[in-house]
PAVOKOL-14866 format. One line per 10 residues: for each residue z, y, x of N, C-alpha, C. Coordinates in pm, 1 decimal, padded with zeros to 6 digits, m for minus. Each point is the difference from the previous one (the first is absolute). Example, Ala and Ser with C-alpha at 12.3 -4.5 7.8 and 13.67 -1.06 7.14 Angstrom:
<rs>
00780.0 m00569.0 01319.0 00000.0 00119.0 m00089.0 00000.0 00120.0 00090.0 ~ m00072.0 00105.0 m00035.0 00006.0 00119.0 00082.0 00073.0 00109.0 m00077.0 $
</rs>
This chain:
<rs>
m00289.4 m01307.7 m00470.9 m00016.4 00099.0 00104.7 00093.7 m00031.8 00114.0 ~ m00052.2 00019.6 00119.1 00080.1 m00030.0 00118.2 m00024.6 00107.5 00105.3 ~ 00107.7 00042.3 00061.0 m00005.6 00102.0 00104.1 m00047.6 m00064.5 00129.6 ~ m00107.4 00052.0 00056.1 m00055.4 m00049.2 00125.5 00029.5 00105.8 00106.5 ~ 00089.4 m00033.8 00091.6 00046.1 00098.3 00098.3 m00101.1 00016.9 00113.9 ~ 00002.6 00119.2 00059.0 m00098.4 00035.6 00102.2 00043.0 m00034.3 00141.5 ~ 00126.9 m00013.8 00024.7 00045.4 m00027.5 00135.7 00037.9 00127.0 00074.1 ~ 00044.7 m00017.9 00121.8 00054.0 00110.4 00078.2 m00073.5 00013.7 00132.7 ~ m00007.2 00122.9 00047.0 m00056.1 00027.4 00131.3 00090.7 m00068.5 00102.2 ~ m00056.7 m00074.5 00095.4 00083.3 m00070.0 00097.9 00091.0 00095.6 00077.6 $
00117.4 m00048.4 00031.3 00094.4 00078.0 00079.7 m00065.6 00046.8 00129.1 ~ 00018.5 00126.2 00030.1 m00053.0 00055.3 00123.8 m00146.9 00036.2 m00003.6 ~ m00070.8 m00036.2 m00107.6 m00143.3 00031.2 m00009.0 m00019.9 00141.6 m00052.6 ~ m00106.6 00061.8 00044.8 m00039.1 00130.5 m00051.1 m00078.3 m00022.5 m00129.7 ~ 00050.3 00058.9 m00109.9 m00061.4 m00020.0 m00132.6 m00150.1 00026.7 00003.2 ~ m00040.3 00109.6 00059.4 m00141.8 00036.6 00002.7 m00081.9 m00101.8 00079.7 ~ 00057.9 m00053.0 00106.2 m00073.0 m00093.9 00085.2 m00025.7 m00133.9 m00068.0 ~ 00089.0 m00041.1 m00089.6 m00015.3 m00131.3 m00065.1 m00049.5 00011.2 m00144.4 ~ m00022.5 00121.4 m00048.3 m00035.7 00021.4 m00141.0 m00127.0 m00075.3 m00040.4 ~ m00103.1 00005.1 00080.8 m00126.1 m00067.0 m00034.4 00015.6 m00150.0 m00010.2 $
00066.3 m00059.0 00097.7 00022.7 m00144.9 m00000.4 00088.6 m00040.6 m00117.4 ~ 00103.3 00080.9 m00027.7 00089.1 m00032.3 m00112.2 m00073.9 00009.0 m00132.4 ~ m00084.6 00101.4 m00015.0 m00075.8 00012.6 m00124.5 m00093.4 m00118.4 m00018.4 ~ m00071.2 m00038.9 00104.5 m00091.8 m00114.2 m00009.0 00074.1 m00126.7 m00040.8 ~ 00113.9 m00024.3 00063.3 00079.3 m00119.2 m00032.1 00051.9 00006.6 m00142.8 ~ 00049.5 00117.3 m00040.2 00052.7 00016.2 m00136.3 m00108.8 m00024.2 m00103.2 ~ m00117.7 00054.7 00022.3 m00111.4 m00019.0 m00093.8 m00037.4 m00147.9 m00010.6 ~ m00010.4 m00067.4 00112.8 m00032.3 m00143.8 m00001.4 00107.7 m00077.9 m00075.9 ~ 00125.9 00031.4 00028.0 00110.1 m00068.8 m00067.3 00002.0 00028.3 m00149.9 ~ m00029.8 00122.7 m00038.5 m00002.8 00034.9 m00142.7 m00112.6 m00073.9 m00072.2 $
m00115.3 m00010.1 00063.1 m00110.4 m00074.6 m00062.7 00039.2 m00146.2 m00021.1 ~ 00060.2 m00056.7 00102.1 00044.2 m00139.8 m00009.3 00102.7 m00015.2 m00112.3 ~ 00100.7 00087.8 m00000.6 00104.5 m00007.2 m00102.4 m00058.1 00023.5 m00139.8 ~ m00088.7 00097.9 m00012.9 m00058.4 00030.7 m00130.6 m00078.4 m00118.7 m00055.1 ~ m00072.1 m00067.0 00086.4 m00077.0 m00116.2 m00044.9 00092.8 m00111.8 m00048.2 ~ 00110.5 m00022.0 00071.6 00097.5 m00099.2 m00045.0 00064.9 00042.6 m00131.6 ~ 00037.2 00126.4 m00008.8 00064.1 00050.2 m00121.9 m00094.9 m00008.3 m00120.0 ~ m00128.0 00024.0 00023.5 m00098.2 m00006.2 m00108.8 m00004.6 m00139.5 m00061.8 ~ 00020.8 m00102.8 00081.3 00001.0 m00137.4 m00051.5 00114.7 m00021.6 m00098.1 ~ 00104.4 00080.1 00011.1 00116.7 m00010.0 m00088.3 00003.3 00113.1 m00102.9 $
m00108.3 00077.1 m00007.2 m00008.7 00115.2 m00090.8 00114.8 00098.8 00023.8 ~ 00026.6 00027.8 00127.6 00107.9 00090.0 00038.6 m00056.6 00125.5 00066.1 ~ 00079.6 00105.5 m00006.2 m00034.8 00127.1 00062.5 00090.9 00022.1 00120.2 ~ m00060.0 00035.4 00111.6 00075.0 00038.1 00119.5 00019.9 00150.7 00000.8 ~ 00115.3 00042.0 00044.1 00034.5 00142.7 00003.7 00029.2 00042.0 00143.5 ~ m00064.0 00106.8 00045.4 00030.5 00056.1 00131.6 00076.0 00130.9 m00020.3 ~ 00107.7 00015.0 00076.8 00087.8 00115.6 m00017.6 00010.7 00080.8 00128.4 ~ m00042.7 00125.4 m00004.1 00027.3 00088.4 00113.4 00150.0 00031.3 00004.8 ~ 00060.0 m00016.9 00116.7 00142.1 00027.2 00019.9 00011.0 00110.2 00104.9 ~ 00079.5 00100.5 m00029.4 00007.0 00114.4 00090.6 00052.6 m00040.7 00136.8 $
m00057.7 00063.5 00102.2 00046.1 m00026.6 00136.6 00084.3 00115.7 00053.1 ~ 00040.7 00088.9 m00088.2 00085.4 00112.0 00041.4 00147.4 m00033.2 m00012.7 ~ 00037.9 m00072.1 m00107.9 00140.1 m00033.2 m00023.2 00025.2 m00150.1 m00005.3 ~ m00085.0 m00071.2 m00068.7 00028.4 m00139.2 m00033.2 m00032.9 m00097.4 00112.6 ~ m00121.3 00005.7 00051.9 m00038.1 m00094.0 00105.3 m00104.8 00065.2 00090.6 ~ 00041.9 00054.2 00112.6 m00093.2 00068.2 00090.4 m00114.1 m00088.3 00050.1 ~ 00017.9 m00131.0 m00003.3 m00102.5 m00089.9 00053.4 m00089.6 m00061.1 m00107.9 ~ 00027.9 00024.6 m00127.9 m00082.3 m00062.2 m00104.7 m00143.0 00053.2 00010.0 ~ m00096.9 m00089.2 m00009.3 m00140.0 00036.5 00023.3 m00060.4 00086.5 m00110.5 ~ 00022.2 m00035.2 m00124.8 m00066.1 00066.2 m00113.1 00091.4 00109.9 m00054.4 $
m00039.3 00127.2 00015.3 00091.5 00110.0 m00027.5 m00037.1 00094.5 m00112.8 ~ m00125.6 00010.4 m00037.5 m00039.6 00098.4 m00100.9 m00091.5 m00063.3 m00104.4 ~ m00003.7 00058.5 m00119.2 m00094.7 m00051.4 m00100.2 m00144.6 00018.1 00044.5 ~ m00028.4 00102.4 00080.0 m00136.8 00021.0 00049.7 m00043.0 m00116.9 00088.2 ~ 00089.2 m00039.4 00090.8 m00027.1 m00113.2 00088.9 m00016.3 m00128.4 m00081.6 ~ 00087.4 m00020.0 m00098.3 m00007.0 m00120.3 m00083.7 m00130.5 m00004.2 m00078.3 ~ m00040.4 00112.9 m00057.4 m00124.4 00004.1 m00078.0 m00120.5 m00032.7 00087.4 ~ m00002.6 00053.3 00121.7 m00111.3 m00027.9 00091.1 m00004.8 m00148.5 00035.3 ~ 00115.7 m00059.5 00021.4 00004.9 m00142.9 00033.2 m00041.1 m00084.1 m00120.4 ~ 00050.1 00034.9 m00118.3 m00038.4 m00075.0 m00120.4 m00151.3 00005.4 m00021.4 $
m00060.6 00114.9 00027.7 m00145.6 00012.4 m00014.5 m00071.2 m00092.0 00099.7 ~ 00049.4 m00003.4 00122.5 m00061.5 m00086.1 00101.6 00018.6 m00148.3 m00032.0 ~ 00113.3 m00034.6 m00057.3 00026.1 m00140.2 m00036.0 m00092.5 m00042.4 m00113.9 ~ m00015.9 00087.3 m00099.8 m00095.2 m00025.5 m00107.1 00032.7 m00116.1 m00092.1 ~ 00126.3 m00018.6 m00029.9 00040.2 m00106.8 m00091.2 00065.9 00063.4 m00122.4 ~ m00050.4 m00033.1 m00120.6 00054.1 00064.3 m00120.8 00143.1 m00039.7 m00032.8 ~ 00048.6 m00107.2 00057.4 00136.1 m00044.1 m00030.2 00102.3 00050.9 00102.4 ~ m00038.8 00100.5 00078.4 00094.3 00070.6 00086.7 00015.4 00141.3 m00052.3 ~ 00124.0 00042.1 m00015.4 00029.5 00131.2 m00057.0 00103.1 00072.6 00086.0 ~ 00020.3 00123.9 m00033.2 00096.5 00085.8 00067.1 00134.9 m00006.9 m00070.4 $
00102.8 m00028.3 00075.1 00137.2 00011.9 m00050.2 00048.4 00136.6 00048.6 ~ 00005.0 00095.0 m00090.5 00033.5 00137.5 00038.3 00147.4 00026.1 m00024.7 ~ 00074.4 00006.0 00108.0 00141.7 00032.8 m00004.4 00009.3 00151.0 00016.7 ~ 00043.4 00067.7 m00105.0 00000.4 00145.9 00001.5 00097.2 00057.2 00102.5 ~ 00103.6 m00073.5 00034.2 00092.2 00042.7 00105.5 m00076.8 00014.3 00131.5 ~ m00071.4 m00104.5 00038.8 m00074.8 00002.5 00125.7 m00113.3 00101.7 m00005.1 ~ m00067.6 00006.8 m00112.9 m00112.7 00092.1 m00015.1 00045.9 00145.5 00014.7 ~ 00112.3 00034.2 m00060.4 00052.0 00135.9 00009.2 00036.7 00035.0 00144.1 ~ 00061.9 m00093.0 00069.5 00041.1 00026.0 00138.5 m00121.3 00019.6 00090.4 ~ m00102.8 m00078.2 m00018.9 m00115.8 00006.1 00089.1 m00099.5 00109.0 m00037.5 $
m00012.9 00028.9 m00129.9 m00111.3 00085.3 m00041.5 00036.8 00103.5 m00105.4 ~ 00105.4 m00024.2 m00079.2 00026.6 00089.8 m00112.0 m00116.0 m00007.1 m00097.8 ~ m00023.6 00107.6 m00070.9 m00117.5 00010.2 m00086.8 m00014.9 m00121.7 m00091.4 ~ 00112.0 m00040.2 m00061.8 00000.1 m00123.9 m00079.1 m00097.4 00003.5 m00117.2 ~ m00007.8 00112.4 m00069.8 m00091.0 00006.0 m00115.4 m00143.0 m00029.5 00042.2 ~ m00045.3 00065.9 00104.5 m00138.1 m00020.1 00046.3 m00018.9 m00142.5 00051.7 ~ 00099.1 m00051.2 00073.0 m00011.9 m00137.2 00050.7 m00003.9 m00100.9 m00113.7 ~ 00081.5 00019.3 m00103.1 m00004.9 m00091.3 m00114.9 m00136.1 00006.7 m00068.2 ~ m00052.4 00119.2 m00017.2 m00131.6 00014.4 m00063.8 m00110.5 m00060.0 00086.3 ~ 00003.2 00029.4 00129.1 m00105.0 m00046.7 00091.3 m00001.9 m00151.2 00012.5 $
00117.2 m00058.6 00017.1 00007.3 m00143.0 00028.3 00028.9 m00084.6 m00123.7 ~ 00001.0 00062.3 m00116.6 00032.4 m00073.0 m00122.5 m00084.1 m00126.7 m00019.0 ~ m00131.5 00004.3 00023.2 m00078.8 m00123.0 m00019.5 00041.2 m00115.5 00092.1 ~ 00066.3 00030.0 00109.1 00040.9 m00103.3 00095.5 00141.3 m00051.3 m00023.9 ~ 00077.7 00071.5 m00080.3 00142.1 m00030.6 m00014.0 00021.5 m00126.7 m00082.4 ~ 00078.2 m00090.5 00058.0 00037.9 m00123.6 m00068.0 00148.5 m00005.8 m00031.3 ~ 00077.4 00090.7 00059.0 00144.6 00003.8 m00024.5 00054.4 00132.2 00053.2 ~ 00100.3 00052.1 m00069.5 00068.3 00124.3 00039.4 00145.6 m00033.7 00027.7 ~ 00053.5 00060.6 00104.9 00143.5 m00009.2 00027.0 00055.4 00141.2 00011.6 ~ 00128.3 00014.6 m00036.6 00060.4 00132.7 00002.8 00136.7 m00001.2 00067.4 $
00033.8 00116.0 00053.9 00133.2 00032.3 00052.1 m00001.3 00149.6 00028.2 ~ 00113.8 00063.1 m00015.7 00008.7 00142.9 00027.5 m00006.6 00025.1 00150.8 ~ m00061.9 00110.8 00035.3 m00010.9 00042.9 00139.4 00094.2 00118.0 00019.0 ~ 00080.9 00004.9 00103.0 m00002.4 m00081.2 00120.0 00099.3 m00116.1 00001.3 ~ 00093.0 m00008.2 m00093.9 00108.9 m00096.9 00010.7 m00031.4 m00141.4 m00040.6 ~ m00115.8 m00023.0 m00059.2 m00041.5 m00131.5 m00049.9 00099.3 m00056.1 m00101.4 ~ 00042.9 00089.7 m00091.1 00092.2 m00039.2 m00106.5 m00072.2 00009.4 m00134.1 ~ 00077.7 m00001.0 m00107.8 m00053.6 00003.5 m00135.8 m00090.9 00121.9 m00020.2 ~ m00095.8 m00013.1 m00091.6 m00091.5 00110.5 m00026.9 00068.1 00128.6 m00048.2 ~ 00119.0 m00010.4 m00060.4 00067.0 00121.9 m00046.9 00098.1 00056.1 00102.5 $
00003.0 m00056.7 00120.1 00086.1 00054.3 00105.0 m00068.4 00123.9 00059.7 ~ 00076.9 00086.8 00064.9 m00060.8 00120.6 00058.2 m00109.5 m00036.7 00099.7 ~ m00111.2 00070.9 m00010.1 m00109.6 m00028.3 00091.3 m00126.2 00075.4 m00034.3 ~ m00105.9 m00038.8 00064.1 m00126.6 00070.9 m00004.8 m00087.0 m00034.6 m00120.2 ~ 00020.8 m00115.7 m00061.7 m00096.5 m00048.2 m00099.1 00046.0 00024.5 m00143.3 ~ m00096.0 00039.3 m00083.6 00022.1 00023.7 m00142.3 m00055.9 m00121.0 m00075.7 ~ 00086.2 m00097.9 m00021.8 m00048.7 m00124.9 m00058.1 m00047.1 00011.6 m00143.8 ~ 00061.9 00079.7 m00089.2 m00059.9 00013.2 m00133.6 m00146.0 00047.3 00007.4 ~ m00028.2 00094.6 00088.2 m00138.2 00046.1 00018.6 m00088.2 m00114.3 00050.8 ~ 00048.9 m00073.6 00099.5 m00078.3 m00109.5 00057.2 m00026.6 m00108.0 m00104.5 $
00101.1 m00033.8 m00081.2 m00019.9 m00101.4 m00103.8 m00102.7 00046.6 m00103.3 ~ 00005.5 00128.0 m00036.8 m00099.6 00052.7 m00094.5 m00140.1 m00003.1 00061.0 ~ m00009.2 00031.3 00128.5 m00129.5 m00006.7 00067.8 m00053.2 m00143.3 m00000.5 ~ 00086.1 m00096.4 00031.4 m00043.4 m00139.8 m00002.7 m00048.9 m00040.1 m00138.8 ~ 00072.2 00043.4 m00103.9 m00044.5 m00029.4 m00137.0 m00134.5 00064.0 m00028.1 ~ m00017.9 00125.8 00041.3 m00126.6 00069.6 m00026.8 m00116.8 m00064.2 00074.0 ~ 00028.6 m00060.5 00114.5 m00104.2 m00069.8 00075.2 m00031.7 m00137.3 m00059.7 ~ 00086.9 m00047.8 m00089.3 m00021.7 m00129.6 m00063.2 00064.4 m00115.7 00074.6 ~ 00100.4 00030.0 00082.9 00067.8 m00107.1 00073.1 00079.6 m00085.7 m00097.2 ~ m00023.8 m00130.5 00002.9 00069.2 m00092.1 m00090.7 00078.8 m00106.5 00074.7 $
00002.1 00010.2 00132.3 00070.7 m00099.4 00079.6 00149.1 00029.2 00008.1 ~ 00066.5 m00080.1 00076.7 00143.1 00016.9 00021.2 00025.2 00111.8 00100.5 ~ 00118.1 00059.4 m00011.4 00049.3 00094.3 00099.1 00124.1 m00065.3 00060.4 ~ m00010.0 m00036.3 00126.0 00111.2 m00063.9 00068.6 00097.8 00103.2 00053.1 ~ 00126.9 m00026.9 m00017.1 00104.8 00089.5 00049.4 00051.3 m00056.6 00131.8 ~ m00043.9 00060.1 00108.3 00040.8 m00046.1 00131.6 00086.3 00108.9 00064.1 ~ 00124.9 00003.0 m00044.5 00092.0 00099.5 00051.8 00137.6 m00060.2 00019.9 ~ 00081.5 00072.8 00073.6 00138.0 m00042.4 00025.4 00089.7 00070.0 m00101.2 ~ 00048.1 m00072.3 m00101.9 00084.5 00064.7 m00100.6 00126.8 00056.1 00063.7 ~ 00040.4 00116.2 m00049.6 00122.9 00060.8 00051.5 00123.3 m00075.4 m00047.6 $
m00012.8 m00071.6 m00112.9 00110.6 m00078.1 m00056.1 m00048.5 m00138.6 m00035.0 ~ 00055.1 m00054.0 m00108.1 m00043.5 m00132.9 m00041.6 m00135.5 00007.2 m00071.2 ~ m00054.7 m00115.6 m00029.3 m00134.8 m00006.7 m00056.2 m00010.6 00072.8 m00133.9 ~ 00094.7 m00021.4 m00090.7 m00007.5 00066.1 m00130.8 00005.3 00151.7 00014.0 ~ 00089.6 00050.3 00083.4 00003.6 00145.1 00024.1 m00130.1 00046.2 00063.9 ~ m00053.4 m00083.3 00087.1 m00124.2 00032.9 00068.1 m00120.8 00004.9 m00091.1 ~ 00011.9 m00056.1 m00120.9 m00109.2 00005.1 m00097.6 00025.2 00102.8 m00110.0 ~ 00108.1 00075.5 00011.6 00031.4 00102.2 m00099.2 m00111.6 00101.8 m00017.6 ~ m00069.3 00031.8 00107.4 m00110.8 00094.8 m00007.7 m00106.6 m00046.9 m00098.4 ~ m00022.1 m00132.4 m00007.1 m00103.2 m00053.8 m00088.0 00038.4 00018.6 m00146.9 $
00126.3 m00024.4 m00031.5 00045.9 00020.3 m00137.5 m00013.7 00147.2 m00038.6 ~ 00036.2 00089.8 00089.6 m00014.4 00143.8 m00027.1 m00146.4 00037.3 m00018.4 ~ m00087.1 m00057.7 00082.3 m00143.0 00028.9 m00011.9 m00052.9 m00048.0 m00133.9 ~ 00035.3 m00123.9 m00039.1 m00045.4 m00051.2 m00130.1 00048.0 00091.2 m00112.2 ~ 00125.5 00039.1 00003.5 00053.4 00087.5 m00105.3 m00074.1 00132.8 m00003.8 ~ m00034.2 00055.5 00115.4 m00073.7 00126.7 00003.4 m00138.7 m00014.1 m00060.7 ~ m00050.8 m00121.8 m00005.8 m00132.2 m00027.6 m00056.9 00008.8 m00051.8 m00143.6 ~ 00121.2 00001.7 m00057.1 00016.8 m00046.5 m00137.1 m00002.7 m00150.4 m00012.5 ~ 00037.0 m00069.2 00105.8 m00001.4 m00145.5 m00000.3 00142.7 m00052.3 00011.2 ~ 00020.0 m00120.3 m00050.4 00128.0 m00067.2 00017.2 m00001.3 m00073.5 00133.4 $
00114.8 m00050.4 00037.8 00005.0 m00080.1 00122.6 m00093.0 m00118.3 m00017.9 ~ m00078.2 m00025.4 00101.5 m00100.8 m00104.8 m00007.0 m00138.1 00059.1 m00025.7 ~ m00008.0 00133.3 m00014.6 m00127.2 00065.1 m00017.8 m00059.7 m00012.1 m00138.6 ~ 00082.5 m00037.7 m00099.5 m00046.6 m00018.4 m00138.0 00012.4 00130.9 m00074.7 ~ m00102.2 00037.8 m00073.1 00002.4 00124.0 m00075.6 00109.9 m00002.5 m00104.4 ~ 00074.6 00111.3 m00009.4 00106.0 00008.9 m00102.2 m00061.2 m00001.8 m00138.8 ~ m00124.2 00048.6 m00012.0 m00065.8 00001.6 m00130.9 m00032.7 m00140.6 m00046.5 ~ m00006.8 m00096.0 00091.7 m00032.1 m00138.5 m00036.9 00117.4 m00070.8 m00066.5 ~ 00120.1 00059.7 00010.5 00118.0 m00064.0 m00060.7 m00008.8 m00010.9 m00147.9 $
</rs>
């Protein structure tokens, strides 16, 4: 899997004025990239990135926009990389968005909103609920942690050990009953 970036609205350009041309170019580029990736049995991932906090000029901003573009591209080896941090900032309604776009999802990324820190840091998102929802939907892919740890890496992963323990698992996600 490889992240295929959408690009940025040119400096000084009006987003609405260039949206059609940017979409056409992005679709053409995605088709080209998807065909190359298919030769290597690879999946391309498109990620909506919020334009409210992270990058005001990034072209692809919402899962709705990404889904419409993926449909127009029409390549089965292109999927949605859904970063829940960006999705929450742009649209909220994570449960419905996960359910709606689940067939398109090729990768999930997480970070707490608004600080973009560990999932157990203070914020808007209830990650145990989100993880249970992903399990109930049948998600079997990886969940990427794209956040700025408040401390070192091991401390920054403490939330995962606590989550595993709350689910009756040992570190590494192995069932305690399997011991």
